[in-house]
C-alpha positions, 0 to 999 in steps of 0.5 A, a space after each residue: 796244904 798251904 793257905 795264904 791269907 791276904 788281910 786288908 782292914 776296911 772290911 774287918 769287923 766293926 770298921 766303918 770310918 777312916 779313923 778306924 783304919 788310919 794308923 796311929 789313931 785311937 780308933 785304929 788301935 781299938 779296931 786292930 784287935 777286931 781285925 786280928 780276930 777276923 784273921 785268926 778265925 780264918 786261920 783256925 778254920 783252915 787248920 780245922 779243915 786240914 791245912 798244914 800251913 797258914 801264911 798271913 800277908 798284911 795288906 793294909 796301909 803301912 802293912 803293920 796293923 795285925 797283932 802278931 801276939 794274938 794269932 794262933 802259934 801255927 800262923 806265920 805273918 808277912 808284915 811290912 811294905 814294898 813287896 813285889 806282889 803287894 796284897 798277894 805277896 807270897 803266891 808266886 812261890 808255887 807252894 800255895 794251894 788256896 788264898 783267902 781275902 779277909 777284910 776286903 771291900 768294894 772298889 772305887 766309885 761303887 757302894 760299900 763301906 770305905 769303898 776304894 781301890 788302893 788310894 782312899 779317895 783320888 781314884 774314882 774308878 778302875 776297869 780291867 778289860 772293860 769291867 769295873 774292878 775292885 782290889 779283889 778283882 785285880 788280885 783274883 786275876 793275879 793269883 789265877 796266873 799262879 794256879 791258886 783259887 780264891 777260897 774265902 772272902 770276908 767283908 761287908 755284904 756288898 763285898 760278898 756280892 762283888 766276890 761272886 763275880 770273881 770267885 763264885 765258888 769261894 765261901 763268903 762271910 759278911 761281917 757287916 751290912 752296908 748302910 753308907 760309905 761310913 756306916 754299917 750294921 755290924 755283928 759282934 767279934 764273937 759272932 763274926 769269928 765263929 762265922 769266919 772260922 766255920 766258913 774257912 773250914 769249909 773253904 779248905 776243901 776248895 784249896 786245889 791248885 789248877 792250871 795257871 790261867 792263860 795270859 792276857 793281854 790285860 787293859 787297866 783303866 783308871 779314873 781320877 778326881 783331878 786332871 793333874 793326877 791323870 797327867 802325872 800317871 803318864 810318867 809311867 812308861 806305857 800309861 796313856 790318856 784315855 779320856 777326861 781324868 782317865 789313863 789306861 795301859 795294857 800288859 801281857 800278864 796280870 803280874 806285869 799289870 799289878 806292878 804297873 798299877 802299883 807304880 801308877 798309884 805311887 806316882 799319883 800319891 806323890 802328885 797330890 797336894 794337901 786339901 786339894 788333892 
């Protein structure tokens, strides 16, 4: 049995504000250890439950945040950027039985610690076929096309609520309780590691591949905080204006939809100016 861990950082133990997740800051250096603890706890739990392989895909920012030397020796880690399926890279090869979303967070325009969708502050909302979508929602639809279930989600308490919508059967672990976008009541790493490990052990039983989900079409709509960003997004073929500061596109599969999403966010990032966005 092989488990893929998609590891993001905003939902990690102890993380509550931007400096905690911005590479190069002293706070990021400190929080890397707690992030690694969460991921390692999940891996240990999956091994406890009978998994033969655990592959960790780094999914935050530069995708070079986890401390490899502190992971269990049985773990393999995929690190670095520019991957075909971004946050769920590795699921497409047909050998993954279940996936865990560790350190995840809520989506842009919603309540939650460091809530956003891909871009930290310029995207104010994302909808998938009319439903507001977090990164968890988008990624869950991608992995469903490969017959892989989401078996574990960790993050703040509102992330766990969000996950009930896209992975109701998955085990959920809240490592902190939301107070504001930049504040939370946090559990200690010792406690969260124990909670995550226990949940991952239980979640291993859910790692059973299913028939690939039927293809779309999937319509993705994005809202930005400035009109020029919506305009820049229409450079991507198939992306059209859909309202004030909004664009939308339709793809036949989530594989195509998530790759188009990546293209849109890359173009929009290049269109942002310092301070004014």
